[in-house]
C-alpha positions in Angstrom: -3.0 6.6 6.2 0.3 8.0 5.1 1.7 10.8 3.0 2.9 9.7 -0.4 5.7 11.5 -2.3 7.1 11.0 -5.7 10.9 10.6 -5.6 13.9 9.4 -7.6 16.0 6.4 -6.6 19.4 7.7 -7.7 21.1 4.3 -7.1 18.8 2.4 -9.5 17.8 5.4 -11.7 14.0 4.9 -11.3 11.1 6.9 -10.0 9.5 5.6 -6.8 6.9 6.4 -4.3 7.8 7.1 -0.7 5.0 6.6 1.8 5.7 8.3 5.2 3.7 7.6 8.3 3.0 11.0 9.9 4.6 11.4 13.4 1.2 11.8 15.0 0.1 8.5 13.5 3.4 6.7 14.5 2.7 7.7 18.1 -0.5 5.6 17.9 0.4 1.9 18.4 -2.4 0.5 16.3 -1.6 2.8 13.3 2.1 1.9 13.4 1.2 -1.8 13.5 -1.1 -1.4 10.5 1.7 0.4 8.6 4.2 -2.3 9.4 1.7 -5.0 8.5 1.0 -3.4 5.1 4.7 -3.4 4.4 5.1 -7.1 5.4 2.1 -8.3 3.4 3.0 -6.3 0.3 6.6 -7.5 0.4 5.5 -11.1 0.7 3.2 -11.0 -2.4 4.0 -10.8 -6.1 0.9 -9.9 -8.1 0.3 -7.4 -11.0 -2.4 -5.6 -9.0 -0.2 -5.1 -5.9 2.7 -2.6 -5.4 6.2 -3.9 -5.3 8.0 -2.8 -2.0 11.6 -1.8 -2.4 12.5 -0.7 1.2 10.9 0.0 4.6 12.4 1.6 7.6 12.7 4.4 10.1 14.7 7.6 9.8 14.8 9.6 13.0 11.2 9.4 14.2 9.6 8.9 10.8 8.6 5.5 9.4 8.7 5.1 5.7 8.0 2.6 2.9 9.5 2.9 -0.6 7.6 1.2 -3.4 7.0 1.4 -7.1 5.1 4.5 -8.3 1.8 3.7 -10.0 0.4 6.5 -12.2 -3.3 7.0 -12.8 -6.6 7.5 -11.0 -6.9 6.2 -7.5 -10.0 4.4 -6.4 -10.9 7.3 -4.1 -10.6 9.8 -7.1 -12.8 7.5 -9.1 -15.5 7.3 -6.4 -15.4 11.1 -5.9 -16.3 11.6 -9.6 -19.7 9.8 -9.1 -21.2 6.4 -8.3 -19.9 3.3 -10.0 -22.1 1.1 -12.2 -23.1 -2.0 -10.3 -21.1 -4.3 -12.7 -17.9 -2.2 -12.1 -18.4 -2.1 -8.3 -18.8 -5.9 -8.3 -15.7 -6.3 -10.5 -13.6 -4.1 -8.1 -14.9 -6.0 -5.1 -13.9 -9.3 -6.7 -10.5 -8.0 -7.5 -9.9 -6.7 -4.0 -11.1 -10.0 -2.5 -9.0 -12.2 -4.7 -5.9 -10.0 -4.9 -5.7 -8.6 -1.4 -8.0 -10.1 1.2 -7.4 -13.8 0.4 -3.6 -13.5 0.4 -3.8 -11.7 3.8 -5.9 -14.5 5.2 -3.4 -17.1 3.9 -0.5 -15.2 5.5 -2.3 -15.0 8.9 -3.0 -18.8 8.8 0.6 -19.6 8.1 2.0 -17.1 10.6 1.1 -19.2 13.6 
């Protein structure tokens, strides 16, 4: 949903990823809400399978999120290279449910 760039944090001397929400998406309220929700959820969680968020904000008309840079193949790249074995697909599904969906449900229950 955003454009991701590799950058250098000169204050802390580390490589980071900067995710920028394109201006066309920021103009759509539902996409902006999803971007902001992603930042809130990720910043509230601490898990080895989730990104660490370092900063989030707005510069001029661009919304951005600064997070740790993870190297390697994305799930999309993996799926583009061919179908997954059923066992691997189930494993990925379980990891997503446990590491991502369940914490989001927990947050939405405690937010009221």
